[in-house]
N, C-alpha and C positions, 0 to 999 in steps of 0.2 A: 480630470481629462476629460476633452471631445470625443468623440467617435472615432476611429480612424474610418475615412472614405474606403478604404482599400482592404478595412479587415475581413470580409469574405475574401477577398482572393490570396488576402496572407494566408489563411485558414489552410486553404484549397490548397497552397505553397506548401505549408507545413506537415499537408498530407503525404505529400508527394515526396516532402525529404525526410518524411519516414519511411516511402518503402525502398529509400537506400537500407537502412536498418535491414531490414525485413529480407532482404535480396541478401547481404550479406550474410546474414545471422544463419539461413539456407544454405546457402554455400559451406558454410564455416561446418557444420552439423554435419553437411553430404560429406565435404571432404575428410571428416575426421572419422566418418566410418567406411574411407577408402575407395569412396566412387572414383577418384583421383587424388592426384597428390596436388596439396597447395599451401609450400613450407609459409607462406607469408599471410594469410590474412588473420592467423592465430594474434597477429599484433595490430591487426585492425580491429577486432572483433576478438570479444570473452567469449566462451565457449557458455551456453544458455543448458540452461538445466533442461528446457525443452525438448520433449521429443518431434521429430518431422514426421510424418507420413512416410511410406515407403513410396506413394508415386509420386510423392513431392520429390523427394531424393532422386528417381528416376527422373524424372520431370527439368530437375536443374541439370544433372549429368547431361542429357541431350544439348541444354538451352549453353553449356559450356563447352560443350566438344563442337558440338556444331559448328558456334562462334569459330571458336580456336581451326577450326577446319580452314575453313575461309580467307582467316586473318593469317595464318600461317604457309596457305596458296598463295595470296597476294607477297607475302614477305620473298619467298621464293622464286614467283616470278620478275619483281623485281632485283632481286640479287640483294635486298636489304638497302637498295639505293633507293629511301622512300622514306614518305611522313607517315606517322597512325595518329591522329587524333579521334579522341575517345569522349563525345558527346554525354555531359550525365555520369559521369562513368565510378561516381561514389566510393567506395574504398577499393574498387578492382585494382588485381595484384599484378596483371597482365605483365606491365612492365618490367617487375622481378625478373618474371618467368621467362623473357627473351632474353635478358640479361645471362640466365641460367643457361639459358639452352644454346646460346649464343647466335641469337638471329634477331639480331636488335638494328630497328630503322634508323635512321642519318638521327633521329630524331621523335622524341614518343612525347603526346602533348594530351590531358586533360583537361575538361571544361564541368564545372559542377557551380550551383550555387555555392556562393560566400561560406556560409555557414557547415557546410560539409567540407568546401577546402579548409578553410579554418582549423577543421578536427582532423584530416588527414593530413596536413603538414604538420601537426604539432604529431600525432603519432611518429611523421618521420624524421622527426624534430630527437624524439627524446628515447627512440630505440634504432641502438646499434645495426640491428639486421638488413633493416631499412635503408638507413642514412648510405649504412658504407659501399650498398653497390651505386651509389649516386654520384658519392665521392671519388671512387675505382673510373667511373664513367668519365671524368668533368676532369677537365685541363689545365685552368687556371685559379688564380686562388678568387675570383670576382662569383663565387656560389650566391647565388640569390633567394630569399628564406626570409621571408615575411607573413604577415598575418595570412594574406587572403591572394599570394601568390609564390610560385614556387621554381625559379629556372637553374637548368642547369646545361652544358653541352647538351645531353642525352635525351632528359627528363622537365616537362614545364607544367606546373598546375594551375590553370587559369581560372579566378572566380567570375562568370560570367550567367546572365541568364540567357536561354539561347533562344528568345523572344524578342531578345532585343539585338537585332543583329549588327546595329553599326557598330557597338562597342564591342560584340563579339569579333566583330574582324579587325580593329584597333589593337586588344588587347593580341589575338595571333601575329598580327606585323610586329608589333611591339615586341614580340618574343621568336623574332623570325622567323615566320613561317615562309616557304619557299614554294609559291603555285605552280611553279614550271616544274617541280619532285613527283615522281607519283604521289600519288596520298590518297591514304584510306581514313574514313570515317566509319565509324562505328559507333551504335547507341542499343541497347538492350531497355524494353521496356519504357522510354522516354519521349518519344513523339506522340506517344497517345495521350498524354499529359497537355499537349498544346495543342489549339483548335488549327481547325486543316489549314486554313488560310498560312497558322504562322508555319507549320510544320514544311506545308510548301515551298514558303519564302524560303525558307534553311536548304530546305534540297535546292532549291533552282539559284541559291545564289553561290553556294559549293559544285553546282556544274557550271557554274557560267567563273566561274572565278578560278579552277582548277580542268585543266584541258585533261589532265589523265588523271582518274579518278575511279574510288569503288566506294560504296556507300553497304557495310551491311547492318541491317536492321531488325532484332528479334523485339518480336511483339504479339500482342493478340488476335487472330482474327476468327471465322464465323461465329462474329458477336450477336449475331442477329436471332440465333435460338434458344430454346429453352435456360441450357447452360450458360450460355453467353449472358443472358440479362441478371440471372444467378449470380454473375462472376459481375457484372456491375454492378451489384444492387450491395451487394458484400463490401466493393471499393467505395458506395456511396455512403453505407453505413459509417466511414473511418473518415467521413465530408474528405473523400477523393473522387473528383473528378473529371472521368476519362473524357475531355474536353476533343478529344482527337477521332471518340470512337467509329464514327462515321467511316474511317479510309479503313476501319478494321472487320467489315463486312466480310470479306471474302480476298482468296489471296489474288484476285486481278484488280479490287478495289487500294489494295497496298500496294503491286504492282503501277498501278494508274497515277497514282501522286509521283514514284520516276518519270516515268513516260510521259507526264504531263509538264515536268520542268526541265527539260533538254537532256535525259540523261541516254546515252541509245541503245543500252541492252539492260533488261532484265527479268529478274527469276525469283520467284517464290513456292518454297513449298512447306504444310504445315509441319510442324514436329513429329508427327506421325509417321510423315516419308523420313523426315531425317534422320529418324531413333531409328528405320529399318535398312539406313544406308551406311549408319556407320560401325565400323569394324567389329565385327560379329561374334568376334572372339574376345573381344573387350567388353562387350553387351550383357554375352553370355553369363562371365566372371563377376559381373555387376549386380546379373539377377540372382545371384547365387546370394547375396550379402545380407538381404533380410528377404522373408518371406512374404510376397502381392498374394494379398486377399481377393481383393475385385481386379481384373485385369481392366475389366470394362471402364472403371474409373480413370486407371492410366492412360487409355485411349479415349475417354473422354478432353481429359485436359490437353495432353501433346495435339486434339484435333482442333483446340482450341488457341494456340500458338503456331509461328510461325518463324522464318526468316527467309528474307527477302531481299535480294544484290543486286547493285545496279552499277552498271560500270560505263566510264567516258574511257575512251583508249585511243587521246590522238598520238602517243608514241609507240604505236601497235607492239605493245609487249606480250600481247596475245590474252590478255587480262578478261574478256570473253569467255576463254576457255575455265576460269576456275568455275568448281562446281561442287559434287556430291558423286 
């Protein structure tokens, strides 16, 4: 067989898909240690014997709590009369958490590579604790459950490449996304794997299409120092190219991606700041779970990730007030 011309980009995409497993395994380990409760991750990810370092667990705690804080605030502001679109969702379990907590949006969408979506749908089909909540929130018999797409009244999983905007738009339309409804887009370490041009086009398309919207982006920051370089080299060793790392130079460059593409108000905090703003009683609780030898390493890690959130608020719902 002749060598495919796309072999290199296929290898890169494969490496990006592997980061989905990394994140899921780390979240599974931290939640099993008691950092936070996730009743559903066990159905997607088997517990591996490999321990994760305490600073990694605390980092994931900050990530999960920080993103959830903004997501829940958006649901509250819109009184759940909204949509959520999780871009590059991987094996994320947020839909089930929202159902359990009775704060479901009108509809929850997930988008990811076909291979990851197929795995997710396979797990959902095979495991009643995952499929039952879907069936409970669905009114008629026509639950669509095929290899690469799942669609119900409240939950939709779409396979698409975020770099291919026309297909993404077609699929979201096909599964009845409503641009008039307030819509939250979220991504965790996803945009960094697209070129700056590709991610800017994506967030511009969202700003142009959804007049009342919010975008939560969790990602690397301060990547031009020595620690950042080491992070990049570690990922490159695994064939993982951070194509969009130029926008991860600073909090300002993170914000600029949104400010230059039609978003009205943009904020960004590094995870060091976010961690210090989370409910400190719970932070004290999780810090007792495991002894952390080197506080400096945790600080360095937290200083190299951030949450950036952008808002457009045509309906004047007070979305700009959302923050920490």
